[in-house]
C-alpha positions as a Markdown table, in Angstrom:
| # | Residue | x | y | z |
|---|---|---|---|---|
| 1 | Met | 14.2 | -6.6 | 2.7 |
| 2 | Thr | 12.3 | -3.6 | 1.4 |
| 3 | Leu | 11.4 | -3.0 | -2.3 |
| 4 | Gln | 13.8 | -0.1 | -2.3 |
| 5 | Thr | 16.7 | -2.3 | -1.0 |
| 6 | Leu | 15.9 | -5.0 | -3.6 |
| 7 | Leu | 15.9 | -2.4 | -6.4 |
| 8 | Ser | 19.3 | -1.0 | -5.3 |
| 9 | Arg | 20.7 | -4.5 | -5.4 |
| 10 | Ile | 19.4 | -5.1 | -8.9 |
| 11 | Leu | 20.6 | -1.8 | -10.2 |
| 12 | Tyr | 24.0 | -2.4 | -8.7 |
| 13 | Leu | 24.3 | -5.7 | -10.7 |
| 14 | Ile | 23.2 | -3.9 | -13.9 |
| 15 | Gly | 25.6 | -1.0 | -13.3 |
| 16 | Lys | 28.5 | -3.4 | -12.9 |
| 17 | Gly | 27.7 | -5.2 | -16.1 |
| 18 | Cys | 27.2 | -8.5 | -14.2 |
| 19 | Leu | 23.8 | -9.6 | -15.7 |
| 20 | Leu | 25.4 | -12.8 | -17.2 |
| 21 | Ile | 27.1 | -13.7 | -13.9 |
| 22 | Ala | 23.9 | -12.9 | -11.9 |
| 23 | Lys | 22.0 | -15.6 | -13.8 |
| 24 | His | 24.2 | -18.1 | -12.0 |
| 25 | Ile | 23.7 | -16.6 | -8.6 |
| 26 | Tyr | 20.8 | -17.8 | -6.4 |
| 27 | Ile | 18.0 | -15.2 | -6.2 |
| 28 | Ala | 15.1 | -15.8 | -3.9 |
| 29 | Pro | 11.6 | -16.2 | -5.4 |
| 30 | His | 10.5 | -12.8 | -4.0 |
| 31 | Glu | 13.5 | -11.1 | -5.5 |
| 32 | Arg | 12.7 | -12.6 | -8.9 |
| 33 | Arg | 9.1 | -11.3 | -8.6 |
| 34 | Val | 10.4 | -7.8 | -7.7 |
| 35 | Ala | 12.9 | -7.8 | -10.6 |
| 36 | Thr | 10.0 | -8.6 | -13.0 |
| 37 | Trp | 8.0 | -5.7 | -11.5 |
| 38 | Phe | 10.8 | -3.3 | -12.0 |
| 39 | Glu | 11.6 | -4.5 | -15.5 |
| 40 | Asn | 7.9 | -3.7 | -16.4 |
| 41 | Arg | 8.2 | -0.3 | -14.7 |
| 42 | Gly | 5.2 | -1.1 | -12.5 |
| 43 | Asp | 5.8 | 1.9 | -10.1 |
| 44 | Lys | 5.7 | 4.3 | -13.1 |
| 45 | Thr | 2.8 | 2.7 | -15.0 |
| 46 | Leu | 0.5 | 0.2 | -13.3 |
| 47 | Arg | 0.4 | 1.9 | -9.9 |
| 48 | Leu | -0.5 | 5.3 | -11.4 |
| 49 | Asp | -2.6 | 4.4 | -14.5 |
| 50 | Tyr | -6.2 | 4.8 | -13.3 |
| 51 | Asp | -9.4 | 6.4 | -14.6 |
| 52 | Leu | -9.3 | 9.4 | -12.2 |
| 53 | Asp | -10.0 | 13.1 | -12.4 |
| 54 | Gly | -10.4 | 16.2 | -10.2 |
| 55 | Asn | -13.6 | 14.8 | -8.6 |
| 56 | Ser | -12.1 | 11.4 | -7.6 |
| 57 | Leu | -11.3 | 10.4 | -4.0 |
| 58 | Val | -8.2 | 8.4 | -3.3 |
| 59 | Phe | -7.1 | 6.8 | -0.1 |
| 60 | Asp | -3.3 | 6.4 | 0.5 |
| 61 | Leu | -2.8 | 3.9 | 3.4 |
| 62 | Gly | 0.8 | 3.9 | 4.5 |
| 63 | Gly | 1.8 | 7.3 | 3.3 |
| 64 | Tyr | 5.5 | 7.2 | 4.4 |
| 65 | Glu | 7.0 | 10.2 | 2.6 |
| 66 | Gly | 3.9 | 11.0 | 0.5 |
| 67 | Gln | 5.6 | 10.3 | -2.9 |
| 68 | Trp | 2.8 | 8.1 | -4.3 |
| 69 | Ala | 0.2 | 10.7 | -3.2 |
| 70 | Ser | 2.2 | 13.4 | -4.9 |
| 71 | Asp | 2.5 | 11.5 | -8.2 |
| 72 | Ile | -1.3 | 10.7 | -8.2 |
| 73 | Phe | -2.2 | 14.3 | -7.5 |
| 74 | Ala | 0.2 | 15.6 | -10.2 |
| 75 | Met | -1.6 | 13.4 | -12.7 |
| 76 | Tyr | -5.2 | 13.8 | -11.7 |
| 77 | Cys | -5.6 | 16.7 | -9.2 |
| 78 | Cys | -7.9 | 14.5 | -7.2 |
| 79 | Ser | -8.7 | 14.6 | -3.5 |
| 80 | Ile | -6.4 | 12.4 | -1.4 |
| 81 | Tyr | -6.7 | 11.1 | 2.1 |
| 82 | Val | -3.3 | 10.0 | 3.4 |
| 83 | Phe | -3.1 | 7.7 | 6.4 |
| 84 | Glu | 0.1 | 7.4 | 8.3 |
| 85 | Pro | 0.3 | 6.1 | 11.9 |
| 86 | Val | 4.0 | 7.0 | 12.4 |
| 87 | Glu | 3.9 | 10.5 | 13.8 |
| 88 | Val | 7.1 | 11.8 | 12.3 |
| 89 | Phe | 6.2 | 10.5 | 8.9 |
| 90 | Ala | 2.7 | 12.0 | 9.2 |
| 91 | Gln | 4.2 | 15.4 | 10.2 |
| 92 | Asn | 6.6 | 15.4 | 7.2 |
| 93 | Ile | 3.7 | 14.5 | 4.8 |
| 94 | Thr | 1.6 | 17.3 | 6.3 |
| 95 | Lys | 4.4 | 19.8 | 5.8 |
| 96 | Arg | 4.9 | 18.6 | 2.2 |
| 97 | Phe | 1.2 | 19.2 | 1.3 |
| 98 | Ser | 0.6 | 22.2 | 3.6 |
| 99 | Lys | -0.3 | 24.4 | 0.6 |
| 100 | Asn | -2.5 | 21.8 | -1.0 |
| 101 | Pro | -6.1 | 21.7 | 0.5 |
| 102 | Lys | -7.0 | 18.6 | -1.6 |
| 103 | Val | -4.5 | 16.4 | 0.3 |
| 104 | Gln | -5.6 | 15.6 | 3.8 |
| 105 | Val | -3.2 | 13.8 | 6.1 |
| 106 | His | -4.5 | 11.7 | 9.0 |
| 107 | Pro | -2.0 | 10.7 | 11.7 |
| 108 | Phe | -3.4 | 7.2 | 12.1 |
| 109 | Gly | -4.0 | 4.0 | 10.2 |
| 110 | Leu | -7.1 | 2.2 | 9.2 |
| 111 | Ala | -7.8 | -1.3 | 10.6 |
| 112 | Ser | -10.6 | -3.6 | 11.9 |
| 113 | Ala | -10.7 | -1.9 | 15.3 |
| 114 | Asp | -9.6 | 1.2 | 17.2 |
| 115 | Gln | -6.3 | 0.5 | 19.0 |
| 116 | Val | -2.9 | 1.8 | 20.0 |
| 117 | Ile | 0.0 | -0.1 | 18.5 |
| 118 | Ser | 3.8 | -0.3 | 18.8 |
| 119 | Ile | 5.6 | 0.2 | 15.4 |
| 120 | Gly | 9.1 | -0.9 | 14.8 |
| 121 | Leu | 10.8 | 1.8 | 12.7 |
| 122 | Asn | 12.5 | 0.7 | 9.5 |
| 123 | Ser | 11.9 | 3.5 | 6.9 |
| 124 | Asp | 9.3 | 2.3 | 4.4 |
| 125 | Gly | 9.3 | -1.1 | 6.1 |
| 126 | Ser | 8.1 | 0.1 | 9.5 |
| 127 | Ser | 5.7 | -2.4 | 10.9 |
| 128 | Ile | 4.1 | -3.7 | 14.1 |
| 129 | Tyr | 5.2 | -7.2 | 13.0 |
| 130 | Lys | 8.9 | -6.5 | 12.8 |
| 131 | Ser | 11.3 | -5.9 | 15.6 |
| 132 | Ser | 13.5 | -2.9 | 15.5 |
| 133 | Pro | 16.0 | -1.1 | 17.9 |
| 134 | Lys | 13.6 | 1.8 | 17.8 |
| 135 | Ser | 9.8 | 1.7 | 18.1 |
| 136 | Val | 7.0 | 4.3 | 18.4 |
| 137 | Ser | 3.4 | 4.2 | 19.4 |
| 138 | Gly | 0.8 | 4.6 | 16.7 |
| 139 | Arg | -3.0 | 4.8 | 16.5 |
| 140 | Leu | -5.4 | 2.7 | 14.3 |
| 141 | Val | -9.0 | 3.6 | 13.6 |
| 142 | Gln | -11.7 | 1.2 | 12.5 |
| 143 | Ala | -12.1 | 1.7 | 8.8 |
| 144 | Ala | -15.9 | 1.3 | 8.6 |
| 145 | Asp | -16.4 | 3.8 | 11.4 |
| 146 | Phe | -14.1 | 6.3 | 9.7 |
| 147 | Leu | -16.0 | 6.1 | 6.5 |
| 148 | Gly | -19.4 | 6.3 | 8.3 |
| 149 | Ser | -18.3 | 9.4 | 10.3 |
| 150 | Arg | -17.3 | 11.2 | 7.1 |
| 151 | Asn | -20.3 | 9.8 | 5.1 |
| 152 | Ile | -18.0 | 8.5 | 2.4 |
| 153 | Gln | -20.0 | 6.5 | 0.0 |
| 154 | Ala | -17.4 | 5.8 | -2.7 |
| 155 | Ile | -13.6 | 5.6 | -2.9 |
| 156 | Asp | -12.1 | 5.6 | -6.4 |
| 157 | Leu | -8.8 | 4.1 | -5.4 |
| 158 | Met | -7.4 | 2.8 | -2.2 |
| 159 | Lys | -3.7 | 2.0 | -2.1 |
| 160 | Ile | -2.7 | -0.3 | 0.8 |
| 161 | Asn | 0.9 | -0.7 | 1.8 |
| 162 | Ile | 0.8 | -1.2 | 5.6 |
| 163 | Glu | 3.3 | -4.0 | 6.2 |
| 164 | Val | 1.1 | -7.0 | 7.0 |
| 165 | Gly | -1.8 | -4.9 | 8.3 |
| 166 | Glu | -3.4 | -5.4 | 4.9 |
| 167 | Tyr | -4.7 | -8.8 | 6.0 |
| 168 | Asp | -6.6 | -7.5 | 9.0 |
| 169 | Leu | -7.9 | -4.5 | 7.1 |
| 170 | Leu | -9.1 | -6.3 | 4.0 |
| 171 | Glu | -10.8 | -9.0 | 6.0 |
| 172 | His | -12.6 | -6.2 | 7.9 |
| 173 | Leu | -13.5 | -4.3 | 4.6 |
| 174 | Ile | -14.9 | -7.5 | 3.2 |
| 175 | Asp | -16.8 | -8.6 | 6.3 |
| 176 | Ser | -18.3 | -5.2 | 6.8 |
| 177 | Gly | -19.3 | -4.8 | 3.2 |
| 178 | Val | -17.3 | -1.6 | 2.9 |
| 179 | Val | -15.3 | -3.2 | 0.1 |
| 180 | Ala | -18.2 | -2.6 | -2.3 |
| 181 | Lys | -17.6 | 1.1 | -2.0 |
| 182 | Ile | -14.0 | 0.9 | -3.3 |
| 183 | Lys | -13.6 | 1.1 | -7.1 |
| 184 | Asn | -9.9 | 0.1 | -7.1 |
| 185 | Ile | -7.9 | -1.7 | -4.4 |
| 186 | Gln | -4.1 | -1.5 | -5.0 |
| 187 | Val | -2.5 | -3.7 | -2.4 |
| 188 | Gln | 0.9 | -5.0 | -1.5 |
| 189 | Phe | 0.7 | -8.3 | 0.4 |
| 190 | His | 3.6 | -9.2 | 2.7 |
| 191 | Asp | 4.9 | -12.7 | 3.3 |
| 192 | Phe | 6.9 | -12.4 | 6.5 |
| 193 | Val | 4.2 | -13.7 | 8.8 |
| 194 | Pro | 2.9 | -17.2 | 9.3 |
| 195 | Asp | 0.1 | -18.4 | 7.0 |
| 196 | Ala | 0.5 | -15.2 | 4.8 |
| 197 | Glu | -0.1 | -17.1 | 1.6 |
| 198 | Ile | -3.1 | -18.9 | 2.9 |
| 199 | Arg | -4.7 | -15.7 | 4.2 |
| 200 | Met | -3.9 | -13.9 | 1.0 |
| 201 | His | -5.6 | -16.6 | -1.1 |
| 202 | His | -8.7 | -16.4 | 1.2 |
| 203 | Ile | -8.9 | -12.7 | 0.7 |
| 204 | Gln | -8.4 | -12.9 | -3.0 |
| 205 | Glu | -11.1 | -15.5 | -3.3 |
| 206 | Ala | -13.5 | -13.2 | -1.3 |
| 207 | Leu | -12.6 | -10.2 | -3.4 |
| 208 | Thr | -13.7 | -12.1 | -6.6 |
| 209 | Arg | -17.3 | -11.7 | -5.4 |
| 210 | Thr | -17.2 | -7.9 | -5.9 |
| 211 | His | -14.0 | -7.2 | -7.8 |
| 212 | Arg | -11.9 | -8.4 | -10.7 |
| 213 | Leu | -8.1 | -8.7 | -10.8 |
| 214 | Thr | -6.5 | -6.2 | -13.3 |
| 215 | Tyr | -2.8 | -7.0 | -12.6 |
| 216 | Gln | -0.9 | -9.1 | -10.2 |
| 217 | Tyr | 2.7 | -9.6 | -9.2 |
| 218 | Pro | 2.4 | -11.9 | -6.1 |
| 219 | Phe | 3.6 | -10.3 | -2.9 |
| 220 | Val | 4.7 | -7.2 | -4.8 |
| 221 | Trp | 1.6 | -5.3 | -6.1 |
| 222 | Glu | -1.8 | -6.2 | -7.4 |
| 223 | Asn | -5.0 | -4.3 | -8.2 |
| 224 | Trp | -8.7 | -5.3 | -7.8 |
| 225 | Gln | -11.3 | -3.3 | -9.7 |
| 226 | Leu | -15.0 | -3.2 | -8.7 |
| 227 | Lys | -17.2 | -5.1 | -11.1 |
| 228 | Ile | -19.8 | -3.1 | -12.9 |
């Protein structure tokens, strides 16, 4: 179930005045975590509140419709690289920012190695790890190689919402040392694969060597800031 679907369910209960009744209905742990996130307006506050300006560089991994990139640009007028391996999504984002030279759209994702993947389409929950009646091919590029080819030495904010691809990517960023170039890592871990929690904890432990945790809603959103 995507965050958008969960939010719709919660808003439905509120709109029907069923909060008291809902307390007696079983709600899965992940749904409770998401409810807390929305109560705290995390999408409008925590995910946007950063020390950025017009000289900052932001990476948006998992662009989907480009809304987060649009919100960040509206607040800071910074340069943004959007990565989206689903071709139709990438085309729509490109059209959305066609008049904005500070937003560059790349029709591929970042990962530990170059590869072509099959992506199950499911709106913002599209993933190589989920089956779907419709799938498309997508391309991934090794993150370290991409940064090296562009001579990128610092990223002020990297948002990662790539439907389980975060594990492979973050392990690569850590092992390659590239993680030390990223001031803020905003990531959504996903729990619909085996050993997700174990892998998440290993990554979090490794991140503590270079970064500090600034907020955390497990398997919803969390942010890691580079230590000074």
